C-alpha positions in Angstrom: -7.3 -6.5 -25.7 -5.0 -4.6 -23.1 -3.1 -6.6 -20.7 -3.7 -6.1 -16.9 -0.7 -4.4 -15.2 -0.6 -5.1 -11.5 -0.4 -2.1 -9.3 2.8 -2.7 -7.3 5.0 -0.4 -5.4 8.2 1.0 -7.0 10.9 1.4 -4.4 12.3 3.6 -3.0 9.6 6.1 -4.2 6.7 4.0 -3.2 4.8 5.1 -6.3 2.6 2.7 -8.2 4.4 1.1 -11.2 1.2 1.0 -13.2 -0.5 4.3 -12.6 2.2 6.5 -10.8 0.0 7.3 -7.8 1.1 7.0 -4.2 1.1 3.3 -3.3 -1.2 1.6 -2.3 -3.3 3.3 -5.0 -7.0 2.6 -5.2 -6.6 -0.4 -7.6 -3.9 -1.8 -5.4 -6.1 -1.4 -2.3 -9.0 -3.2 -4.1 -6.7 -6.0 -5.1 -5.3 -6.3 -1.5 -8.8 -6.4 -0.1 -9.7 -9.1 -2.5 -6.6 -11.1 -1.8 -7.0 -10.9 2.0 -10.8 -10.9 2.0 -10.9 -13.8 4.5 -7.9 -12.6 6.6 -8.1 -8.9 7.6 -5.5 -9.4 10.3 -3.1 -10.8 7.7 -3.7 -7.8 5.6 -3.0 -5.5 8.4 0.2 -7.4 9.3 1.3 -7.2 5.7 0.6 -3.4 5.5 2.4 -2.8 8.7 5.4 -4.7 7.3 5.5 -2.5 4.1 4.8 0.6 6.2 8.0 -0.1 8.1 9.9 -0.6 4.9 8.5 2.6 3.4 9.3 4.6 6.5 12.9 3.7 6.0 12.8 4.6 2.3 10.9 7.8 2.8 12.5 9.1 6.0 12.3 12.8 6.2 10.0 13.1 3.2 6.6 12.2 4.6 5.5 12.3 8.3 4.9 9.2 10.2 1.2 9.9 10.8 0.7 10.5 7.0 2.5 7.2 6.2 0.3 5.3 8.7 -2.9 6.7 7.2 -1.6 5.8 3.7 -0.6 2.3 4.4 -2.8 1.0 7.3 -5.8 3.2 8.3 -7.8 2.6 5.1 -7.7 -1.2 5.7 -9.1 -1.3 9.2 -12.6 -2.8 9.6 -15.3 -0.1 9.8 
């Protein structure tokens, strides 16, 4: 039986350690939504924190608006 590999960010590239996609990848997003299911504000605070860290690591590589969409927009309540 295959072992589950958590979809965590590899720094400074901010690619997923498990699948290689831009983090947060789809499996990471699902895991985060589950972990923070009762605390959407906490999820958004966490994502804003990692956005700030990623902005430093990826400065000049990805625009701020694209980073915001990648890290925060997907998690806002619809």
